[in-house]
C-alpha positions in Angstrom: 4.9 12.3 -19.0 8.5 11.1 -19.6 10.4 11.3 -22.8 10.1 8.4 -25.3 13.0 6.0 -25.3 14.6 5.9 -28.7 14.8 2.6 -30.5 18.3 1.2 -31.0 18.0 1.3 -34.8 17.1 5.0 -34.6 20.2 5.7 -32.4 22.4 3.8 -34.8 21.0 5.7 -37.8 21.5 9.1 -36.2 25.0 8.2 -35.1 25.7 7.7 -38.8 25.3 11.4 -39.4 28.1 12.3 -36.9 31.6 13.0 -38.2 34.2 10.3 -37.8 35.7 12.1 -34.8 32.2 12.5 -33.1 31.6 8.8 -33.6 34.9 8.0 -31.9 33.9 10.2 -29.0 30.5 8.6 -28.8 32.1 5.1 -28.8 34.5 6.2 -26.0 31.6 7.6 -23.9 29.5 4.5 -24.4 32.4 2.2 -23.6 33.2 4.1 -20.3 29.5 4.2 -19.3 29.2 0.5 -20.0 32.3 -0.2 -17.9 30.9 1.9 -15.0 27.5 0.2 -15.1 29.2 -3.2 -15.0 31.3 -2.1 -12.0 28.1 -1.0 -10.2 26.5 -4.4 -10.9 29.6 -6.2 -9.6 29.6 -4.1 -6.5 25.9 -4.7 -5.8 26.4 -8.4 -6.3 29.4 -8.5 -3.9 27.4 -6.5 -1.3 24.5 -9.0 -1.6 26.9 -11.9 -1.4 28.6 -10.6 1.7 25.2 -9.8 3.4 24.0 -13.4 2.7 27.3 -14.9 4.0 27.1 -12.9 7.2 23.5 -14.0 7.6 24.6 -17.7 7.3 22.8 -18.4 4.0 26.1 -19.1 2.2 29.4 -20.5 3.1 33.0 -20.2 2.0 35.0 -23.0 0.4 37.2 -24.1 -2.4 36.3 -25.2 -5.9 36.9 -28.7 -4.6 34.4 -28.2 -1.7 31.8 -26.9 -4.2 32.3 -30.0 -6.4 32.0 -32.3 -3.5 28.7 -30.5 -2.3 27.3 -30.8 -5.9 28.1 -34.5 -6.1 26.4 -35.1 -2.7 23.1 -33.4 -3.8 
């Protein structure tokens, strides 16, 4: 069996017991992890988009082209 995932409120409460400096470190670590996770999401989305473009399921164009296509639907 895996370990139980702590509830957000429990994590926040426990973080309150950390020293000010430890809280700053925690914030920094969480911020960097969040940034890295977002980068991974962007990279995955870009890879999917490129794959679909190469397969002919999407096409390139300008914002003006997109607006024109949307108006014609």
